[in-house]
C-alpha positions as CSV (number, residue, x, y, z in Angstrom):
1,M,-4.5,-12.5,-7.9
2,N,-4.4,-10.5,-4.7
3,D,-6.9,-7.6,-4.8
4,S,-5.8,-5.2,-2.2
5,R,-8.5,-2.7,-3.1
6,R,-10.9,-1.8,-0.3
7,T,-14.3,-0.1,-0.1
8,F,-15.6,2.4,2.3
9,N,-18.7,4.7,2.9
10,V,-18.5,8.4,2.0
11,R,-21.1,11.0,2.9
12,V,-21.0,14.0,0.6
13,I,-22.0,17.5,1.6
14,P,-22.3,19.5,-1.7
15,R,-22.3,23.3,-1.8
16,A,-20.3,23.5,1.4
17,R,-18.4,26.6,2.4
18,K,-15.0,24.9,2.2
19,N,-13.6,21.8,0.7
20,G,-12.4,19.2,3.2
21,V,-12.4,15.5,4.3
22,T,-13.2,14.4,7.8
23,V,-13.7,11.0,9.4
24,D,-16.8,10.3,11.6
25,A,-16.7,8.2,14.7
26,D,-18.2,5.2,12.8
27,G,-15.4,5.4,10.2
28,T,-17.5,7.0,7.5
29,L,-15.6,9.7,5.5
30,R,-17.4,13.0,5.2
31,V,-16.4,15.0,2.2
32,H,-17.4,18.7,2.1
33,T,-17.3,20.1,-1.4
34,T,-18.1,23.6,-2.8
35,A,-19.2,22.0,-6.1
36,A,-22.9,21.7,-6.9
37,P,-24.4,18.3,-7.4
38,A,-25.1,18.8,-11.1
39,D,-23.6,17.2,-14.2
40,G,-21.2,15.1,-12.0
41,A,-19.3,18.1,-10.7
42,A,-19.7,17.0,-7.1
43,N,-18.6,13.4,-7.9
44,A,-15.5,14.7,-9.7
45,A,-14.7,16.9,-6.8
46,V,-15.1,14.0,-4.3
47,I,-12.8,11.8,-6.4
48,K,-10.2,14.6,-6.6
49,M,-10.3,15.3,-2.8
50,L,-10.1,11.6,-1.9
51,A,-7.1,11.2,-4.2
52,E,-5.4,14.0,-2.4
53,H,-6.4,12.7,1.0
54,F,-5.1,9.2,0.4
55,D,-2.2,10.4,-1.9
56,V,-3.2,8.2,-4.8
57,P,-4.0,8.9,-8.4
58,K,-7.6,9.9,-9.2
59,S,-7.8,6.9,-11.6
60,S,-7.5,4.5,-8.6
61,I,-10.7,5.8,-7.0
62,E,-14.1,4.6,-8.2
63,I,-17.6,5.3,-7.0
64,I,-19.3,1.9,-7.1
65,R,-22.6,2.8,-5.5
66,G,-24.6,6.0,-5.0
67,A,-23.4,8.1,-7.9
68,T,-26.6,10.2,-7.6
69,A,-26.9,10.0,-3.8
70,R,-25.2,11.8,-1.0
71,T,-24.1,8.5,0.6
72,K,-21.7,6.7,-1.7
73,V,-19.6,3.5,-1.6
74,V,-16.2,4.2,-2.9
75,R,-13.5,1.7,-3.9
76,L,-9.8,2.6,-3.5
């Protein structure tokens, strides 16, 4: 089976003024979200914004490491 999924690092900035996705010089995605990091709201917002950024369904994005941290590893 050919698994074409890839992983990448995401740095989350919760309670930001605006929602947005940027790419750092080292390739890390920086996701700014207005959601608070409580009850999974920020993680849900991150998944939604990454799905829009990559134009894929939300179900194809998974946080595989760092669910409670600002630095996460995400699988697409």
